[in-house]
Every structure is written in C-alpha cells, then in structure tokens.
C-alpha positions in Angstrom: -80.3 51.4 11.3 -80.2 51.6 15.0 -77.3 49.2 16.1 -74.5 51.0 17.0 -71.7 49.1 15.4 -68.6 50.2 17.6 -66.9 47.0 17.5 -68.4 45.5 14.3 -68.6 41.8 13.0 -65.8 39.4 13.3 -65.5 37.1 10.4 -63.4 34.0 11.4 -62.1 32.6 8.1 -60.7 34.1 4.9 -61.8 31.7 2.3 -64.5 32.2 -0.4 -67.4 32.8 2.0 -65.4 35.0 4.7 -64.0 37.3 1.9 -67.2 37.7 0.1 -69.2 38.4 3.4 -66.5 41.1 4.1 -67.2 42.9 0.8 -70.9 42.5 1.4 -70.7 44.2 4.7 -68.4 46.8 3.3 -70.8 47.6 0.7 -73.7 48.1 3.1 -71.7 50.1 5.7 -71.5 47.5 8.6 -67.9 47.4 10.0 -65.9 44.2 10.2 -62.5 42.4 10.7 -61.7 39.1 9.2 -59.2 36.7 10.9 -57.6 33.7 9.3 -55.3 31.0 10.9 -53.2 30.6 8.1 -49.9 32.9 8.0 -50.7 33.5 4.4 -53.2 33.0 1.7 -52.1 30.5 -1.0 -53.6 29.1 -4.0 -54.7 25.9 -2.4 -57.4 23.4 -4.0 -58.4 23.3 -7.8 -61.3 24.1 -9.7 -64.8 25.5 -8.7 -67.7 26.6 -10.6 -69.7 29.7 -10.0 -73.4 29.1 -11.0 -75.8 32.0 -12.1 -77.3 32.8 -8.9 -73.8 33.3 -7.0 -72.6 34.9 -10.3 -75.1 37.6 -9.9 -74.0 38.3 -6.6 -70.5 38.6 -7.6 -71.4 41.0 -10.4 -73.3 43.1 -8.1 -70.2 43.3 -5.9 -68.7 44.8 -9.0 -66.2 41.9 -9.7 -67.5 40.9 -13.3 -64.5 42.3 -15.2 -62.1 40.6 -12.8 -63.8 37.3 -13.3 -63.8 37.8 -17.2 -60.1 38.3 -17.0 -59.2 35.0 -15.2 -62.0 32.6 -15.3 -63.4 30.5 -18.3 -67.3 31.4 -19.2 -68.8 28.0 -19.2 -71.0 27.4 -22.1 -72.4 23.9 -21.8 -72.6 20.7 -19.6 -71.9 17.5 -21.4 -72.7 14.0 -19.9 -71.1 10.9 -21.4 -71.2 7.1 -20.4 -67.6 5.5 -19.7 -67.8 4.4 -23.3 -67.7 7.9 -24.8 -71.3 7.9 -25.8 -72.9 11.4 -25.3 -75.9 11.1 -22.9 -77.1 14.8 -22.7 -76.0 18.3 -23.5 -77.4 21.4 -22.0 -76.4 25.1 -22.4 -75.0 26.9 -19.3 -75.0 30.3 -17.9 -75.5 33.1 -20.4 -75.6 30.5 -23.2 -78.8 29.2 -21.5 -80.4 32.6 -21.4 -79.3 33.8 -17.8 -78.4 37.6 -17.3 -75.0 36.3 -15.4 -72.5 33.7 -16.7 -71.4 30.7 -15.2 -67.9 30.4 -14.5 -65.3 28.1 -14.1 -62.1 28.9 -12.0 -59.2 27.9 -10.0 -60.2 28.5 -6.2 -57.1 30.3 -5.7 -57.8 32.8 -8.6 -61.1 33.3 -7.1 -60.0 33.9 -3.5 -57.3 36.3 -5.0 -60.0 38.2 -6.8 -62.1 38.7 -3.5 -59.0 39.6 -1.5 -57.6 42.1 -3.8 -61.1 44.0 -4.2 -61.4 43.9 -0.3 -57.8 45.4 0.1 -58.4 48.1 -2.3 -61.8 49.0 -0.7 -61.4 48.4 2.8 -57.6 48.5 3.2 -55.1 45.9 3.6 -55.6 45.7 7.4 -59.1 44.5 6.9 -57.7 40.8 7.0 -55.5 39.7 10.0 -53.5 36.6 8.9 -51.9 34.1 11.3 -54.8 34.6 13.8 -56.4 31.5 15.0 -59.8 31.2 17.0 -59.2 29.5 20.4 -62.7 30.3 21.9 -65.6 33.0 22.2 -67.4 34.1 25.3 -70.7 35.9 25.0 -72.1 38.8 27.0 -75.2 41.0 27.0 -73.7 43.4 24.5 -71.2 41.4 22.2 -68.8 38.7 22.0 -65.1 38.3 23.1 -63.0 36.1 21.1 -59.9 34.8 22.4 -57.2 34.1 19.6 -53.7 33.0 19.1 -51.7 35.5 17.2 -48.0 35.4 15.7 -47.5 37.8 18.7 -49.3 35.4 21.5 -52.6 35.3 22.9 -55.0 38.2 22.3 -58.7 39.0 22.7 -61.0 40.6 20.0 -64.3 42.2 21.0 -67.1 42.3 18.4 -70.8 42.9 18.1 -71.1 39.9 16.1 -69.0 36.5 15.4 -69.5 34.8 12.0 -67.8 31.5 11.5 -66.7 31.1 7.8 -64.0 28.9 8.6 -64.8 25.6 6.5 -65.4 22.0 7.4 -63.1 22.1 10.5 -64.6 25.2 11.8 -63.7 26.4 15.2 -66.9 28.3 15.6 -69.2 25.4 14.9 -67.4 23.4 17.5 -68.1 26.0 20.0 -71.7 26.4 19.0 -72.3 22.4 18.5 -69.6 20.7 20.8 -71.8 17.4 20.4 -72.9 17.5 16.8 -72.3 14.4 14.5 -69.4 14.1 12.4 -68.9 13.7 8.7 -71.0 11.3 6.7 -69.1 9.3 4.2 -70.7 8.6 0.9 -69.1 5.7 -0.1 -66.8 7.4 -2.6 -63.5 9.1 -2.6 -62.2 11.7 -5.3 -59.1 12.5 -6.6 -58.5 15.8 -8.3 -55.8 17.5 -10.3 -55.2 20.4 -12.8 -53.3 19.7 -16.1 -51.9 22.0 -18.8 -53.8 20.6 -21.9 -55.0 21.5 -25.3 -58.6 22.9 -25.3 -61.3 20.2 -25.9 -65.2 20.2 -27.0 -64.6 24.1 -27.8 -62.8 25.1 -24.7 -65.6 25.9 -22.4 -67.3 22.7 -21.8 -68.1 21.0 -18.3 -67.8 17.3 -18.7 -69.4 14.7 -16.5 -68.7 11.0 -17.6 -69.2 7.5 -16.1 -70.8 6.3 -13.1 -69.3 5.7 -9.6 -69.3 1.9 -9.3 -67.1 1.8 -12.6 -65.5 5.4 -12.1 -66.9 8.8 -12.6 -65.1 12.0 -13.7 -65.7 15.7 -13.9 -63.7 17.6 -16.1 -63.4 21.4 -17.1 -61.0 24.3 -18.1 -60.3 26.8 -15.3 -57.9 29.1 -17.1 -57.2 30.0 -20.5 -54.2 30.2 -22.7 -51.9 29.9 -19.8 -48.7 29.4 -21.8 -49.2 31.8 -24.7 -49.5 28.9 -26.9 -53.3 28.1 -26.4 -53.3 25.5 -23.8 -55.7 25.6 -20.9 -55.5 24.6 -17.3 -57.9 21.7 -17.2 -59.5 20.7 -13.7 -60.4 17.2 -13.5 -62.2 15.1 -10.5 -62.2 11.3 -10.6 -64.4 9.4 -8.2 -64.8 5.7 -7.5 -66.7 3.6 -4.6 -64.1 2.4 -2.0 -64.1 2.3 1.8 -63.3 5.4 3.4 -59.3 6.1 3.2 -58.6 9.5 4.7 -60.1 12.2 6.7 -61.3 15.7 5.5 -58.1 17.1 4.4 -58.0 19.5 1.3 -54.2 19.2 1.0 -53.7 15.2 1.2 -51.8 14.1 -1.7 -52.8 11.0 -3.5 -51.2 8.8 -6.0 -52.1 8.2 -9.7 -51.5 4.6 -8.9 -54.6 4.6 -6.8 -57.0 5.9 -9.1 -56.1 5.1 -12.8 -57.0 1.7 -13.4 -60.8 2.7 -13.9 -59.9 5.3 -16.4 -57.2 3.6 -18.3 -59.3 2.7 -21.4 -61.0 6.2 -21.5 -59.5 7.3 -24.7 -62.4 9.3 -26.3 -62.1 10.9 -29.7 -62.2 14.5 -27.9 -59.9 13.7 -25.1 -57.3 11.2 -24.0 -58.5 11.0 -20.2 -55.5 8.6 -18.7 -53.1 10.8 -20.7 -54.4 14.0 -18.9 -54.4 12.3 -15.2 -50.9 11.1 -15.9 -49.8 14.6 -17.0 -50.8 15.9 -13.7 -48.3 17.2 -11.2 -49.9 17.1 -7.7 -53.0 14.8 -7.3 -55.0 15.5 -4.1 -57.2 13.0 -2.4 -60.5 14.0 -0.6 -63.4 11.8 0.8 -66.8 12.5 -0.4 -68.4 13.6 2.7 -71.0 15.9 4.1 -72.7 16.3 7.6 -76.4 16.1 8.7 -78.1 19.6 8.6 -78.1 21.4 11.9 -81.3 22.3 13.7 -79.7 25.8 14.3 -76.7 27.8 13.1 -76.9 30.7 15.7 -76.6 31.2 19.2 -77.1 34.8 20.5 -74.4 36.8 18.5 -72.6 33.9 16.7 -73.6 32.2 13.9 -72.3 30.2 10.9 -71.9 30.6 7.1 -70.8 28.5 4.2 -69.2 25.0 4.7 -69.2 25.8 8.5 -72.9 25.8 8.4 -73.7 23.3 5.6 -71.0 21.0 4.5 -72.2 19.4 1.4 -70.8 16.4 -0.8 -69.0 18.3 -3.6 -71.5 17.6 -6.4 -73.5 19.9 -8.3 -71.1 22.8 -8.5 -72.7 24.4 -5.5 -70.7 24.3 -2.4 -69.0 27.9 -2.9 -72.1 29.3 -4.7 -74.3 28.6 -1.4 -71.7 30.4 0.7 -72.0 33.3 -1.7 -75.7 33.3 -1.2 -75.1 33.1 2.6 -73.2 36.4 2.6 -75.9 38.3 0.8 -78.7 37.3 3.4 -76.4 37.9 6.4 -75.1 41.3 5.1 -78.7 42.7 4.4 -80.0 41.2 7.6 -77.3 42.8 9.7 -77.6 46.2 7.7 -81.4 46.4 8.6 -81.1 45.3 12.2 -82.5 46.6 15.5 -80.7 43.9 17.2 -77.8 41.9 15.9 -79.0 38.9 17.7 -82.3 39.2 15.9 -80.6 39.9 12.6 -78.8 36.4 12.7 -81.9 34.7 13.5 -83.5 36.3 10.3 -80.5 35.4 8.4 -80.8 31.8 9.6 -84.7 31.7 8.7 -83.6 32.5 5.0 -80.9 30.2 4.7 -80.8 27.1 7.0 -83.6 25.2 5.4 -82.8 26.1 1.9 -79.2 25.0 2.1 -80.4 21.7 4.0 -82.3 21.0 0.9 -79.4 21.2 -1.3 -77.3 19.1 1.1 -80.0 16.3 0.9 -80.3 16.9 -2.9 -76.7 16.3 -3.3 -76.7 13.2 -1.7 -79.8 11.8 -3.6 -80.0 13.6 -7.3 -77.3 15.8 -8.3 -77.2 16.8 -11.9 -74.9 13.8 -12.7 -77.7 11.6 -11.4 -78.4 11.2 -15.1 -75.6 9.1 -15.5 -76.8 6.9 -12.8 -80.0 6.2 -14.5 -78.3 5.3 -17.8 -75.8 3.4 -16.0 -78.5 1.3 -14.2 -80.9 1.1 -17.3 -78.2 -0.2 -19.6 -76.4 -2.4 -17.0 -73.2 -0.5 -17.8 -73.2 -1.2 -21.3 -73.2 0.9 -24.6 -76.6 1.7 -25.9 -77.9 2.1 -29.3 -80.1 5.2 -29.0 -80.2 7.3 -25.5 -83.8 8.2 -26.3 -84.6 4.6 -25.8 -82.8 4.5 -22.4 -83.6 7.9 -21.0 -85.8 10.3 -23.0 -84.8 14.0 -23.2 -87.8 15.2 -21.4 -86.9 13.0 -18.4 -83.3 14.2 -18.5 -84.3 17.8 -18.5 -87.0 17.4 -15.4 -84.1 15.8 -13.3 -81.8 18.8 -14.1 -84.5 21.4 -13.5 -85.4 19.8 -10.2 -82.0 20.4 -9.0 -81.8 24.0 -10.2 -85.1 24.5 -8.3 -83.8 23.3 -5.1 -80.4 24.9 -5.6 -82.0 28.2 -6.3 -80.8 28.9 -9.9 -84.0 28.2 -11.9 -83.7 30.5 -15.1 -87.2 31.6 -14.7 -86.9 32.5 -10.9 -83.7 34.3 -11.6 -85.2 36.2 -14.7 -88.0 37.5 -12.4 -85.5 38.7 -9.9 -85.6 35.7 -7.5 -83.5 32.9 -6.9 -80.9 32.0 -4.3 -83.4 30.7 -1.7 
C-alpha cells in the first residue's frame, strides 16, 4: 500500500457498522478514529439476527466465542398462519449445513461485544463519545470534519470520512442534501422483549400471520437469563396502518395500540397475547426504507450500513449488510494507492448489491410465503399446506432471497457470498 495514512479514517457512528468497520481497519493496519454523538453507549433496541454471511465476518474477526457466550444459535425458522397452522419449517445456520452459525442476539449485546473487542485491541481511546458531526470540508489531500464535543466546537482532520451514522446520517445529508426522504411501506411495527419460558426447543425463529390481519416475528435472544431456564424473547408485531410517527428507534408504544389483532393467538406452543402483555417497554417504529442512491461516495467521503442503504427491517438482514460493507471497505482501503479510488472500488462492490436487497425486502422477503398462503386461502384455515403452496415453491421463494442477500449455502460453501 502506497497511501500515507498520517490522519487515518474518521468513522462517524459507533453502532454495529461503525464498530465492525473499526475492527476491520485495525486488522488490516489502517489507522482510524470513531466518533459517536451519544454521550455513552447503551443497549437500545431489541433483537437482531446475524445471518451466516455476516457471521462468517464476525468469526474471522475472532468474535465467535464471545457470540456463543451471549447469543442464541438459531437452529430453524418456522412459519405459521394466524390460526397456528404450520406453513413451513427450514433449518438455519449450522443446522442447515453452513460453516457459520446464525445467531439471534440483543442489539446491545452485539454492540457490547464489538466495543469490548475494539477497546482491547485498539485502546479505549479509539471511540470518542459525545462528539457530533456538524459538517465536512474536503480538500486535495483529506477532509476536515467540524464537530461539536463536550468541550465545545473542534475540527478533526482525516484522510477519509465514512458515515456509519444510521438512518439519520449527518454524512448522508452532507453528500445528498436534496435526496428523497423515507418511503413508508404501509405498516408499522411494535417491538418488545419479554422474560419467558423457551418454546419450540428454545432456538426457533417464528414468523406468523400476515400484515392485513397482523403479522409477528418471535425469537429468543438471551438464554437462561434468570438461572431458572427462562429466555429473553424478542417479538415484533406488524399491522397495516397509516403512518403514525417518524423514524425514532426509541419511541415508546402502547400495548393497547397493537394487542387487538393478536388477542386470540393462543397456540399450543405459545400464548402470544400473554407474551406481549408481559412486556415492560414496547417500542413503535414505522416500516420505512429509502430509494437506493445513485452514488454513496463523493471524493474522500462515503456511506456504510443504514446511512447508505436503509431497508425495511424484514429478512433479518439490515445489520448483516452493514457488516458485509465493512469487509469490502476495509479491504479496498488496505489495498489502495489512492483513498478516493478505494472508496469508489468499495461502492462498486456494494452499492448495486445492497440496492437489490432493499428492493427484495419490499417485494419478496422470506415471509412472503405467509403472504401467498394468506391470499390463496382468503385468510382461512387450510386442510393441507401442500394443496395451498407446495414445498418446492416455498423453497424456491426462500432460495431466491438467499441468493439476492448473498448467503446462498452453495455460494458460501465455495468461499463466495456476501455480494
């Protein structure tokens, strides 16, 4: 590498994408600094899934043991209609033959694993909290970032700036001041996490119902949290509704706003309304994405993760695509003769690939199986699922999503994947 990294990479945002990028940069020997607007990092949000292509990257960063200590190795996905009838079951992760597990984990636990590893390898000063980006100014050999710190205004110089600052990205606003805003899907989701006994073997990801009459995703994210075998169960409920709020991950919702469509979901394997009512804090979020950008990069500044490609949170793939971004960007920077060219190389690898995922999450995420069953049965119980949607058709739909998202089993087995 012929680049003189005298000022390094400024990573804006200490979420999953930003911290993973810092670990990747540390591994390849590119200096960096992470800034984060929040004065401290707290375990906001609830559950996320780490699909095998992203799991591979985290294992290669040496985080496999830490993940196994706190996350659930998800073994299967189960699909049901709202009457509790089984629609489809598929193995996941290692149970499906992948070399890398699929994990279900609390977002705060994953962020903690990344931060602990980064602090141990690069020092506690590698993340500067309470530092908000105000603007960036590019010049021939680098970038000057104006920031607001706890001590007042300051300037940080860097060779490259990467916006890993999420759906409200300040870097994205700098690069695309006139870009279109969020696109509402017509659905809002409510989320919570509840202490509950294990169900369906304790390692299943359940998708049930459909949007017009209420849909849920339910899975465990922590095991034996109380020493009595109970798990922390993550649940997401979606219904069709006019948009109720903007994009705030911390907006509190009410059980009264969401419980009615699920009040009779008393299955032999789970009391769904009981689970929901036992939840302390419920969060409300509109199901939105944004139109794919025609470019992420301008000179020595680029975008990553939700700042680059916000997607409807279906398919368990938002965090995973950010993790895949980090691999491509770190490798491009490590091999660069010119940082600006490295950013364009990274964008050429990832922009179109993630745009396809954004659009696939709109049209045919994995739970589109449930849409098909809902429409074909007229939202009524069925006698035999094979008469409604044969197994081969269900598998084709799922495999088409894996291929677009970059975690086809055959592709990963050959060393590819993570498009």
